[in-house]
C-alpha positions as CSV (number, residue, x, y, z in Angstrom):
1,G,30.7,-17.3,26.7
2,I,27.0,-17.6,25.5
3,N,26.8,-17.0,21.7
4,A,23.5,-15.4,20.7
5,E,22.5,-14.0,16.9
6,Y,21.2,-10.2,17.4
7,G,20.5,-8.6,14.2
8,E,23.1,-6.4,12.5
9,F,26.1,-8.2,14.2
10,H,26.5,-11.6,16.0
11,I,26.8,-10.4,19.7
12,F,28.2,-12.5,22.1
13,M,28.9,-12.2,25.8
14,T,32.0,-13.4,27.7
15,Q,33.4,-13.0,31.6
16,P,35.0,-9.2,31.2
17,A,38.9,-8.8,32.2
18,A,39.5,-6.4,34.6
19,A,39.2,-3.0,32.5
20,A,42.2,-0.4,32.4
21,A,42.3,3.1,33.4
22,A,42.7,5.1,30.1
23,A,42.1,8.5,28.4
24,P,38.8,8.6,27.2
25,G,39.1,9.2,23.3
26,L,42.1,6.7,23.1
27,W,40.5,3.0,23.7
28,S,41.0,0.9,21.6
29,S,38.0,-0.6,19.4
30,P,36.9,-3.3,17.4
31,I,34.2,-1.1,15.5
32,T,36.8,0.1,13.1
33,T,36.2,2.8,10.1
34,S,36.8,-0.3,7.5
35,L,33.6,-2.0,9.4
36,I,31.6,0.5,9.0
37,A,32.4,1.4,5.6
38,S,33.3,-1.6,4.2
39,K,31.3,-4.4,6.0
40,T,28.1,-3.1,7.0
41,L,25.5,-2.1,4.3
42,S,22.0,-0.8,4.5
43,L,18.7,-2.0,4.5
44,L,16.5,0.1,2.8
45,E,13.0,0.0,1.5
46,T,11.4,-3.0,1.5
47,Y,8.0,-4.8,-0.8
48,V,6.3,-8.2,-0.7
49,D,4.7,-9.7,-3.7
50,P,0.8,-10.0,-2.4
51,K,0.6,-13.3,-5.1
52,T,3.7,-15.3,-4.4
53,R,4.2,-14.1,-0.8
54,T,8.1,-13.6,-1.6
55,L,9.8,-10.9,0.4
56,Y,11.8,-8.2,-1.6
57,Y,14.3,-5.6,0.0
58,V,17.2,-3.3,-1.2
59,E,20.4,-3.4,0.3
60,Q,22.6,-0.8,-0.2
61,R,26.6,-1.7,-0.8
62,P,29.3,1.0,0.2
63,W,31.8,-1.6,-1.3
64,E,30.6,-1.8,-4.2
65,A,30.4,2.3,-4.4
66,G,27.1,2.6,-2.8
67,R,25.1,0.1,-5.3
68,A,21.4,-0.2,-4.1
69,V,20.7,-3.8,-4.9
70,L,17.3,-5.9,-4.8
71,M,17.4,-8.9,-2.9
72,S,14.8,-11.8,-2.8
73,Q,14.0,-14.7,-0.4
74,E,11.2,-17.1,-1.2
75,D,8.4,-17.8,1.2
76,S,10.1,-20.8,2.1
77,G,12.4,-19.5,3.9
78,E,15.8,-19.9,1.6
79,S,18.2,-18.2,1.7
80,P,18.0,-14.4,0.3
81,K,19.4,-13.9,-3.6
82,E,20.0,-11.2,-5.6
83,V,17.3,-10.7,-8.3
84,T,19.3,-7.5,-10.3
85,G,22.9,-7.9,-11.8
86,P,25.7,-5.7,-11.1
87,E,25.2,-3.1,-14.2
88,Y,21.8,-2.1,-11.9
89,S,21.5,0.0,-9.0
90,I,17.7,0.1,-7.3
91,R,17.2,4.0,-6.6
92,T,15.3,6.7,-8.1
93,S,16.1,10.5,-7.6
94,V,12.5,11.9,-7.6
95,H,12.5,14.7,-5.1
96,E,16.9,13.8,-4.8
97,Y,15.6,11.5,-1.8
98,G,13.9,8.5,-3.8
99,G,12.4,5.8,-2.2
100,G,9.6,3.7,-4.5
101,A,12.4,2.3,-7.1
102,F,10.6,-0.6,-7.1
103,A,7.1,-2.6,-7.2
104,V,6.5,-6.6,-7.4
105,S,3.2,-8.2,-8.4
106,D,2.3,-11.9,-9.6
107,G,6.5,-12.5,-10.4
108,L,6.4,-9.0,-12.3
109,L,9.0,-6.7,-11.0
110,V,9.1,-3.2,-12.4
111,F,12.0,-1.3,-11.3
112,N,14.4,1.8,-11.7
113,D,17.7,2.1,-12.3
114,V,19.3,4.8,-10.7
115,K,22.5,5.0,-13.1
116,T,20.6,5.2,-16.3
117,G,17.6,6.4,-15.0
118,A,15.9,4.1,-16.8
119,V,12.3,2.3,-15.7
120,Y,12.9,-1.7,-16.0
121,S,10.2,-4.6,-15.9
122,L,11.8,-8.3,-15.0
123,R,9.7,-11.8,-15.4
124,R,11.1,-14.8,-13.4
125,G,13.4,-16.7,-15.8
126,E,14.0,-13.9,-17.9
127,E,16.4,-10.8,-19.1
128,A,15.6,-7.1,-18.0
129,R,13.6,-5.5,-20.4
130,A,13.3,-1.6,-20.6
131,V,10.1,-0.4,-20.1
132,L,11.1,3.1,-22.1
133,E,14.3,4.1,-23.0
134,P,16.1,6.4,-20.7
135,K,15.8,10.0,-20.7
136,K,17.7,12.5,-18.4
137,E,14.7,15.1,-18.1
138,W,12.5,12.3,-16.5
139,R,12.4,11.0,-13.5
140,F,10.2,7.7,-11.8
141,A,9.4,6.5,-8.3
142,D,6.4,5.2,-6.0
143,F,5.5,2.1,-8.5
144,C,2.1,0.6,-8.3
145,I,1.8,-2.6,-10.6
146,A,-1.9,-2.1,-12.7
147,A,-3.9,-5.8,-11.4
148,D,-4.0,-7.4,-15.0
149,L,-0.3,-6.8,-15.2
150,K,-0.7,-4.6,-18.3
151,G,1.2,-1.1,-16.9
152,V,2.4,0.9,-13.9
153,F,1.0,3.5,-12.3
154,C,3.8,6.0,-10.8
155,V,5.6,9.3,-10.0
156,R,6.8,11.2,-13.1
157,E,9.0,14.1,-12.1
158,D,10.0,15.6,-15.4
159,H,13.5,18.1,-15.7
160,T,12.9,19.2,-19.2
161,V,13.5,22.9,-17.8
162,D,15.4,22.0,-14.5
163,L,14.5,24.8,-12.6
164,P,12.7,24.4,-9.3
165,S,9.4,26.9,-10.2
166,Q,9.8,24.8,-13.7
167,V,10.2,20.8,-12.6
168,V,6.6,18.9,-13.1
169,N,5.2,16.5,-11.2
170,Q,2.7,13.6,-12.3
171,L,1.2,10.6,-11.8
172,V,1.3,9.0,-15.2
173,Y,0.8,5.4,-16.0
174,L,3.5,3.2,-18.1
175,S,2.1,0.5,-20.9
176,L,3.8,-2.7,-20.7
177,E,1.6,-4.0,-23.4
178,E,3.2,-5.1,-26.7
179,G,2.9,-3.0,-29.1
180,A,2.5,-0.1,-26.9
181,R,5.6,-0.7,-24.5
182,G,6.7,2.1,-22.6
183,E,3.5,4.8,-23.7
184,V,3.2,7.3,-21.0
185,K,-0.4,8.4,-20.2
186,V,-0.4,11.4,-17.5
187,V,-3.6,10.7,-15.6
188,A,-3.5,13.6,-12.4
189,S,-1.3,16.7,-13.0
190,G,-2.0,20.7,-11.8
191,R,-0.4,19.9,-8.0
192,D,3.3,20.5,-7.2
193,F,3.6,16.8,-5.5
194,Y,2.6,13.8,-6.1
195,S,2.8,10.4,-4.1
196,N,1.6,7.0,-3.0
197,P,-0.7,5.6,-6.2
198,R,-2.3,2.4,-4.6
199,L,-5.0,0.5,-6.3
200,S,-7.7,-1.3,-4.4
201,G,-7.5,-5.2,-5.2
202,D,-10.0,-5.6,-8.2
203,G,-7.8,-3.1,-9.5
204,K,-10.6,-0.8,-10.2
205,T,-10.1,1.9,-8.0
206,L,-6.7,3.9,-7.7
207,T,-6.0,6.5,-4.5
208,F,-3.4,9.1,-4.1
209,V,-1.7,12.0,-2.5
210,C,-1.1,15.2,-3.5
211,W,-0.1,18.7,-2.1
212,D,1.1,22.3,-3.3
213,H,3.8,24.9,-2.7
214,P,4.5,25.9,0.3
215,D,3.6,22.7,2.0
216,M,5.5,19.9,2.5
217,S,3.4,16.7,2.6
218,W,3.7,16.3,6.6
219,T,2.5,20.4,7.1
220,G,-0.7,19.9,4.7
221,S,-2.0,17.2,2.3
222,E,-5.0,15.3,0.4
223,V,-5.6,12.6,-0.5
224,F,-8.2,11.2,-3.2
225,L,-10.1,8.4,-4.8
226,A,-10.7,7.9,-8.6
227,E,-12.2,5.2,-10.4
228,V,-9.3,3.4,-13.5
229,V,-11.1,3.6,-16.7
230,A,-9.2,1.4,-19.5
231,A,-9.1,2.9,-22.8
232,G,-6.9,0.6,-25.3
233,T,-3.5,0.1,-24.0
234,S,-4.1,3.2,-22.0
235,R,-5.7,4.4,-18.3
236,S,-7.3,7.3,-17.4
237,L,-9.1,8.3,-14.1
238,H,-12.8,9.3,-13.5
239,N,-15.0,10.5,-10.6
240,V,-11.5,11.5,-8.8
241,R,-13.1,12.7,-5.8
242,K,-11.2,14.2,-2.4
243,V,-11.4,12.6,0.8
244,A,-9.3,14.3,3.3
245,G,-6.7,16.4,3.9
246,K,-6.2,20.4,4.1
247,A,-3.6,22.5,3.1
248,G,-1.3,23.7,6.4
249,K,-3.7,21.9,8.5
250,E,-3.6,18.3,8.1
251,S,-1.2,16.0,7.0
252,I,-2.4,12.8,5.2
253,N,0.3,9.4,5.0
254,E,-0.1,5.9,3.2
255,P,-3.3,5.2,2.0
256,S,-4.5,1.9,1.2
257,F,-7.4,-0.1,0.7
258,S,-8.1,-2.3,3.6
259,P,-9.1,-6.3,2.3
260,S,-12.7,-5.5,1.6
261,G,-11.8,-2.6,-0.4
262,K,-11.8,0.3,2.0
263,L,-9.7,3.3,2.2
264,V,-7.5,3.9,5.1
265,F,-5.2,6.1,5.7
266,C,-2.7,7.9,8.3
267,S,-3.9,11.9,9.2
268,D,-2.5,13.8,11.6
269,R,-6.3,15.8,12.5
270,S,-6.2,14.8,16.2
271,G,-2.3,16.1,16.1
272,F,-1.1,12.7,16.4
273,W,-0.9,10.7,12.8
274,Q,-3.5,8.0,13.3
275,L,-5.4,5.5,11.3
276,Y,-8.5,6.5,9.7
277,Q,-11.3,5.0,7.3
278,S,-13.7,6.1,4.5
279,D,-16.8,4.7,4.8
280,R,-19.4,4.1,2.2
281,Q,-21.1,7.4,2.8
282,G,-17.7,9.0,2.6
283,A,-17.8,10.1,6.4
284,V,-13.7,9.7,7.7
285,V,-13.8,7.5,10.9
286,P,-10.7,6.6,13.0
287,L,-9.8,3.0,13.6
288,L,-9.1,3.7,17.2
289,S,-11.7,4.4,19.7
290,S,-10.0,6.7,21.4
291,P,-6.7,8.4,20.1
292,T,-3.3,7.9,21.4
293,E,-0.1,10.2,21.4
294,G,1.7,7.6,19.7
295,E,2.2,8.5,15.7
296,I,1.8,6.2,13.0
297,S,3.2,7.0,10.2
298,S,6.3,9.7,10.0
299,P,7.3,12.6,7.5
300,N,7.6,11.1,4.0
301,W,11.1,12.6,3.2
302,K,11.6,9.3,1.0
303,F,8.6,7.5,-1.5
304,N,7.3,3.7,-0.4
305,N,6.9,4.2,3.6
306,S,5.1,1.6,5.3
307,S,3.8,1.8,9.1
308,Y,0.7,-0.1,8.7
309,V,-0.7,-3.8,7.2
310,F,-3.9,-5.4,7.1
311,L,-3.5,-9.3,8.7
312,N,-7.3,-9.5,7.6
313,E,-10.5,-7.0,7.7
314,E,-10.5,-6.5,11.4
315,E,-6.4,-6.6,12.6
316,V,-3.9,-4.3,11.6
317,I,-0.2,-4.4,13.1
318,A,1.8,-1.1,13.0
319,V,4.6,1.0,13.7
320,S,3.3,3.1,16.6
321,C,5.7,6.1,17.6
322,E,5.9,8.2,21.2
323,L,8.5,10.6,22.1
324,G,10.5,9.4,18.8
325,I,10.5,5.6,20.1
326,D,8.7,2.8,17.9
327,S,7.0,0.3,19.3
328,I,4.9,-2.4,17.2
329,V,1.4,-2.5,18.1
330,R,-2.0,-4.6,17.2
331,I,-5.2,-2.8,16.4
332,R,-8.3,-4.8,17.0
333,G,-11.7,-3.7,17.4
334,G,-11.3,-0.3,18.1
335,C,-8.3,-0.8,20.6
336,L,-4.6,-0.7,20.5
337,E,-2.5,-3.4,22.0
338,K,1.6,-3.3,22.4
339,L,3.4,-5.8,21.2
340,Q,5.9,-7.3,24.0
341,L,8.8,-6.7,21.5
342,P,12.7,-5.5,22.0
343,F,12.1,-3.0,18.7
344,V,12.6,0.7,19.1
345,K,13.1,1.5,15.9
346,V,10.8,-0.3,13.1
347,G,10.4,0.8,9.3
348,G,9.5,-1.3,6.0
349,L,6.5,-3.1,7.5
350,R,5.1,-5.6,5.3
351,V,1.9,-8.4,5.2
352,L,3.4,-12.0,4.3
353,D,0.1,-13.9,5.6
354,S,-2.7,-13.4,7.9
355,N,0.0,-14.1,10.6
356,R,3.8,-12.8,9.7
357,V,4.7,-9.6,9.1
358,A,8.1,-8.3,7.7
359,F,10.0,-5.4,8.9
360,I,13.5,-3.6,9.1
361,A,14.1,-2.9,12.6
362,A,16.8,-1.8,15.5
363,T,17.0,-2.8,19.5
364,P,18.9,-0.6,22.0
365,T,21.4,-3.4,22.1
366,Q,20.7,-4.9,18.8
367,F,22.1,-3.7,15.6
368,Q,19.6,-3.3,12.2
369,A,17.8,-6.3,10.7
370,L,15.8,-7.5,8.3
371,Y,13.1,-9.4,10.1
372,V,10.1,-11.8,10.1
373,L,7.6,-11.9,12.9
374,D,5.1,-14.5,13.8
375,T,2.5,-11.9,15.2
376,S,0.4,-15.1,16.5
377,T,3.5,-16.3,19.0
378,L,5.9,-13.3,19.2
379,E,8.9,-15.6,17.7
380,Y,10.6,-13.7,15.2
381,R,14.0,-14.8,12.9
382,V,16.8,-12.5,10.9
383,V,16.4,-13.3,7.2
384,K,19.1,-10.3,6.5
385,R,21.8,-8.4,9.0
386,C,23.8,-5.3,7.9
387,S,27.0,-7.6,8.9
388,E,28.4,-10.7,9.6
389,D,31.1,-9.5,12.0
390,Q,31.6,-10.0,15.7
391,I,31.6,-7.7,18.4
392,H,31.5,-8.7,22.0
393,Q,28.5,-7.0,24.0
394,G,31.2,-5.4,26.5
395,Y,31.7,-2.6,23.7
396,L,28.5,-1.5,23.0
397,S,26.5,1.6,24.9
398,E,22.5,1.3,25.5
399,G,21.4,4.4,24.7
400,Y,18.6,5.8,26.9
401,P,16.0,9.1,26.6
402,I,16.4,12.3,28.6
403,K,14.6,15.1,28.9
404,F,15.8,19.1,29.3
405,P,14.3,22.2,30.2
406,V,14.9,24.7,27.4
407,D,13.1,28.2,26.7
408,D,9.4,29.3,27.6
409,K,9.4,26.3,30.6
410,L,9.7,23.6,27.8
411,E,11.4,20.5,27.6
412,S,13.3,19.0,24.2
413,Y,14.5,15.3,24.3
414,A,17.6,13.2,23.8
415,I,19.1,10.0,23.9
416,F,22.1,9.8,25.4
417,Y,24.4,7.1,25.1
418,P,27.4,6.8,28.2
419,P,30.9,5.4,26.9
420,R,31.3,2.1,27.1
421,N,34.6,-0.6,26.3
422,K,35.1,-3.5,28.4
423,D,38.7,-3.3,28.0
424,Y,38.9,0.6,29.8
425,S,37.3,2.5,32.6
426,L,37.7,6.2,33.0
427,P,40.7,7.7,35.5
428,D,39.2,8.6,38.6
429,S,37.3,12.5,38.2
430,T,37.6,11.9,34.7
431,K,34.4,13.0,32.7
432,P,34.1,11.8,28.5
433,P,34.2,14.0,26.1
434,C,31.0,14.5,24.6
435,I,29.4,14.8,21.0
436,V,26.0,16.4,20.5
437,H,24.9,15.6,17.3
438,C,21.7,17.0,15.6
439,H,19.6,15.0,13.0
440,G,18.8,16.3,9.5
441,G,15.4,17.5,8.2
442,P,14.8,19.4,10.3
443,T,11.4,17.5,10.1
444,A,12.9,13.8,11.3
445,H,13.7,12.4,14.7
446,V,16.3,9.6,16.2
447,S,15.5,6.7,18.3
448,S,17.3,4.3,20.4
449,G,17.9,1.9,18.0
450,L,21.5,0.5,18.1
451,S,23.9,2.3,15.3
452,I,27.3,1.3,14.8
453,A,28.0,4.9,14.1
454,I,27.1,6.1,17.3
455,Q,28.7,3.0,18.9
456,Y,32.2,3.9,16.8
457,W,32.7,6.8,19.2
458,T,31.2,5.5,22.9
459,S,33.5,2.0,22.1
460,R,36.5,4.5,22.5
461,G,35.3,6.7,25.1
462,F,33.0,9.3,24.2
463,A,29.9,10.0,25.3
464,Y,26.9,11.3,22.7
465,A,23.8,12.6,23.0
466,D,21.3,12.4,19.7
467,V,19.2,15.5,20.0
468,N,15.3,15.8,19.3
469,Y,14.7,19.4,19.2
470,G,11.6,21.3,19.1
471,G,10.5,20.3,15.3
472,S,11.7,17.3,15.6
473,S,9.0,14.1,14.0
474,G,7.8,11.5,16.2
475,H,6.1,13.9,19.0
476,G,3.0,14.9,17.5
477,R,2.1,17.9,15.5
478,A,2.3,20.5,18.1
479,Y,6.2,19.2,18.4
480,R,6.5,19.4,14.9
481,E,5.4,23.0,14.8
482,R,7.6,24.3,17.7
483,L,9.6,24.9,14.5
484,D,7.1,27.2,12.6
485,G,8.4,30.4,11.8
486,K,11.7,29.1,14.4
487,W,14.0,27.6,12.1
488,G,17.7,28.8,13.6
489,Q,15.9,29.2,16.5
490,V,14.4,26.8,18.5
491,D,16.4,23.7,16.9
492,V,19.7,26.0,18.2
493,N,18.6,26.7,21.3
494,D,17.2,23.1,22.2
495,T,20.6,21.7,21.2
496,V,22.7,23.9,23.2
497,Y,20.5,23.8,26.0
498,C,21.7,20.0,25.9
499,A,24.9,20.5,25.7
500,K,24.9,22.8,28.7
501,F,22.6,20.1,30.7
502,L,24.8,17.5,30.2
503,A,28.0,19.5,31.5
504,S,25.8,21.2,34.5
505,S,24.8,17.3,35.5
506,G,28.2,16.2,35.7
507,K,27.7,13.8,32.5
508,V,30.7,14.9,30.2
509,D,33.4,17.2,30.6
510,P,32.4,20.6,30.3
511,E,35.2,21.8,28.3
512,K,35.6,18.8,26.0
513,I,32.1,18.9,24.0
514,C,31.3,18.8,20.2
515,I,28.8,19.2,17.9
516,S,28.0,17.3,14.5
517,G,25.3,16.8,12.2
518,G,24.4,16.5,8.6
519,S,21.8,18.5,5.8
520,A,19.6,20.6,8.1
521,G,22.1,18.6,11.4
522,G,25.0,20.6,9.9
523,Y,22.6,23.8,9.7
524,V,22.1,23.4,13.2
525,V,25.8,22.8,14.0
526,L,26.9,26.1,12.0
527,A,24.0,28.5,13.2
528,A,25.2,27.1,17.3
529,L,28.7,27.5,16.9
530,T,27.9,31.1,16.1
531,V,25.1,32.2,19.0
532,S,27.3,30.1,21.4
533,G,30.7,31.0,21.1
534,K,31.0,33.9,23.7
535,D,30.2,30.5,25.7
536,K,32.3,28.6,24.1
537,V,29.6,25.5,24.8
538,F,31.3,23.6,22.0
539,A,35.3,23.1,21.6
540,A,34.5,22.0,18.0
541,G,32.0,21.4,15.2
542,T,31.9,19.4,12.1
543,S,29.3,20.2,9.4
544,Y,28.6,17.4,6.8
545,Y,27.2,19.0,3.9
546,G,25.0,21.8,6.1
547,I,23.2,25.1,5.5
548,S,25.2,27.9,5.9
549,D,23.4,30.8,3.9
550,I,19.7,30.4,3.9
551,L,19.2,32.7,1.4
552,V,21.1,31.5,-1.0
553,L,19.7,27.8,-0.5
554,A,16.0,29.3,-1.4
555,E,17.6,30.4,-4.4
556,D,19.9,27.4,-5.1
557,T,18.3,24.3,-4.1
558,H,15.4,21.6,-5.6
559,K,12.1,22.3,-6.2
560,F,11.1,19.5,-3.4
561,E,12.6,21.6,-0.5
562,S,12.5,25.1,-2.5
563,Q,9.7,26.6,-0.5
564,Y,10.2,24.5,2.9
565,M,12.1,27.0,4.3
566,F,8.9,29.5,4.0
567,N,7.3,28.0,6.8
568,L,10.3,27.1,8.9
569,M,11.4,30.9,8.7
570,G,7.7,32.5,8.7
571,C,8.1,34.1,5.3
572,P,9.4,33.9,1.9
573,P,12.1,36.0,1.0
574,D,10.2,38.3,-1.2
575,T,10.8,41.5,0.5
576,E,14.0,43.5,1.9
577,E,12.4,43.1,5.6
578,H,11.9,39.1,4.9
579,K,15.2,39.0,3.8
580,K,17.0,40.3,6.5
581,V,15.1,37.3,8.5
582,Y,17.0,34.8,6.5
583,R,20.4,36.8,6.3
584,D,20.3,37.2,10.4
585,R,19.9,33.6,10.7
586,S,22.4,32.3,8.0
587,P,25.4,31.3,10.3
588,I,27.5,32.3,7.4
589,N,26.5,36.1,8.3
590,H,27.5,35.8,11.8
591,A,30.7,33.8,11.5
592,E,33.6,36.6,13.3
593,N,31.1,34.9,16.5
594,I,32.9,31.4,15.8
595,T,35.4,30.4,18.5
596,A,35.5,26.4,18.3
597,A,37.2,24.8,15.9
598,V,35.0,23.8,12.7
599,L,35.3,20.9,10.0
600,L,33.3,21.1,6.7
601,L,32.6,17.7,5.0
602,Q,30.9,18.0,1.4
603,G,29.9,16.0,-1.5
604,S,30.7,17.0,-5.0
605,E,27.5,16.0,-6.6
606,D,25.1,17.6,-3.8
607,K,22.2,19.2,-5.4
608,V,20.5,19.8,-2.1
609,V,23.2,21.7,-0.6
610,P,25.7,22.1,-3.0
611,P,29.2,22.7,-2.4
612,S,29.2,26.5,-2.4
613,Q,27.2,26.5,1.2
614,A,30.6,25.2,2.5
615,E,32.9,27.0,0.4
616,L,31.7,30.3,0.5
617,F,31.4,30.2,5.0
618,M,34.9,28.7,4.9
619,E,36.3,31.7,3.3
620,R,34.0,34.0,5.6
621,I,35.3,32.8,8.2
622,K,39.3,33.1,7.0
623,G,38.7,36.7,5.8
624,G,36.6,37.5,8.6
625,H,38.2,39.5,11.8
626,G,41.1,37.4,13.7
627,G,40.3,34.5,11.1
628,E,43.8,33.3,10.7
629,N,43.8,32.2,14.4
630,K,40.9,30.4,13.5
631,R,40.6,26.8,13.2
632,V,38.5,25.9,9.8
633,E,39.0,22.9,7.6
634,Y,37.4,21.4,4.5
635,R,36.8,18.3,2.3
636,L,35.4,17.7,-0.9
637,F,34.6,14.2,-1.8
638,E,34.3,13.4,-5.3
639,G,31.2,11.6,-6.7
640,E,29.1,12.3,-3.4
641,G,25.9,13.5,-3.1
642,H,23.4,14.6,-0.2
643,G,24.7,11.8,2.0
644,F,28.1,9.5,1.5
645,R,27.1,6.5,-0.1
646,Q,30.6,5.2,-1.4
647,G,33.0,3.1,1.9
648,Q,36.3,4.9,1.1
649,N,34.4,8.3,1.0
650,I,32.6,6.8,4.6
651,E,35.5,5.5,5.9
652,A,37.8,8.8,5.1
653,S,35.4,11.0,6.6
654,L,34.9,9.1,9.6
655,K,38.8,9.0,10.3
656,A,38.7,13.0,9.6
657,E,36.1,13.7,11.9
658,E,37.8,11.0,14.7
659,E,41.7,13.1,14.0
660,F,39.8,16.5,13.8
661,Y,38.7,16.0,17.6
662,L,41.4,14.4,18.9
663,D,43.7,17.1,18.1
664,V,41.2,20.1,18.7
665,L,40.9,18.4,22.6
666,G,44.2,17.8,23.1
667,I,44.0,14.2,23.8
668,K,47.0,12.3,22.2
669,K,48.7,9.1,23.1
670,K,51.5,9.1,26.0
């Protein structure tokens, strides 16, 4: 056959043998739970040393209990090597979601170890040294190393009083100088949240983003400029001024400086996140001569997102997302050019030199990998794949976008994956079972980039629909705002409409549609099961750490999202009338309407959606009318937080979900 190295896996093609007709759901597949949980790593954030041009990235290894390992590749193109030892896990838990766990400049590395909470510095050829001793109340993220390498700016989250209303977020400066090492100087405070401290090339100017409750950064945030003033071993900010942004109206993301020192940032003032720059008079002007409907940036659930880079003062390479699908584009002379590349899901964009960039990406037929691209020739090479296992392309289903009608003459979107396995075909007149999946957030989105988790199902005979319901990102601010005041309504209705559309169009078996999702997606699962129970749209549902009681969540979650639902629900739970809105949209209060089987999967250490959300929901179903005849299962995974990282738990949860569907749908081996 023809061998080709594609992304995350070696995908190869041979002449297919005759496919045997077999019941969908029982097809044998080389994509196993072990492959996903024990042989497939996740590629996380990237960084490039601006002086040495060394490429750094973090890979998360499920087979090492989800340890996050810092890797590097020299500019010479040598094989990547591990930078930090087995005692470290390079993550942070600021905002609970983390990101921005390391930075590097001129060979000096600063990183956060999530195991101890300590911040370390590391120079080549030396041992890592603690910048300051671990203090369990303090968390650090989003590091920016000073130009003179004598300190680092970053975000500190102070949990001295560990209540959402009492946690304090600030910008601080950590000294790396001998005699003052570990001294912490607060340089900006008083706002609820800070992010993106970034220095100009000469180190004299700092930019940063901040916002306040009840906004999230994607609903309303502001970007500032300040002069950096040295005072002995410390630093302070002078002449701090706001450049752009507005609470509840304009979102600012990813500020940085051009090679000549101009402030550049992403703003959604046009309705879509686009690039703007601030001129010397303080006026904000767009980089594009006319706006587009592609979004350059995305919601900052994690720190250290990077959606654009400068090749030179006049040329920018960026990731533009349109209807949930990413493209790599070139911006020059006010014009945008879409580069002819296959990638549809792109992140972690970094500049290596005046021609080359690095990024993490996937295509519809290639799994995620870390790439280096020559922007002058459009030639690219793989730096790191997520797995070295071989998968024949005949086992892979290529997703394609669909749109479907919803309420009020609107349309919503999804990515649909038909079942595919070169060894099997559907028996005559047989429609496949289908999994309708709801992403988390809810302010997030899915793309058609090849996902091994989705291929697990499609290679076994399931169809799969990944829904970008109203409120998803990647479609502009107006589409995100469809969910404002209507959380638990628009997202739920769109998902139900998607299932009905697939059934009525003949793509799937209407009697064998399941629904799955995690976090806010798990909330959609539980809510959809309660509102569609009488119609029996779904035969089964799986909720990964999903929300069942919004009112309890408002009182029992972390600071970052503690007022997120105020905008989503249209009000805070401050009066009995407002609390009624929360109760009415909480699945736990309508559990008796559920007719489908329910599987609840939960991490014991989840601080975002605590285990009580699943446990109380299960009790409500079992204790309600006819509860003794309803099927609900609950599995708690010890040591897991919000999102499973440990290989054995990833494998066990996936096996549990598959066995659950097959049993509920009556799919049995003969």
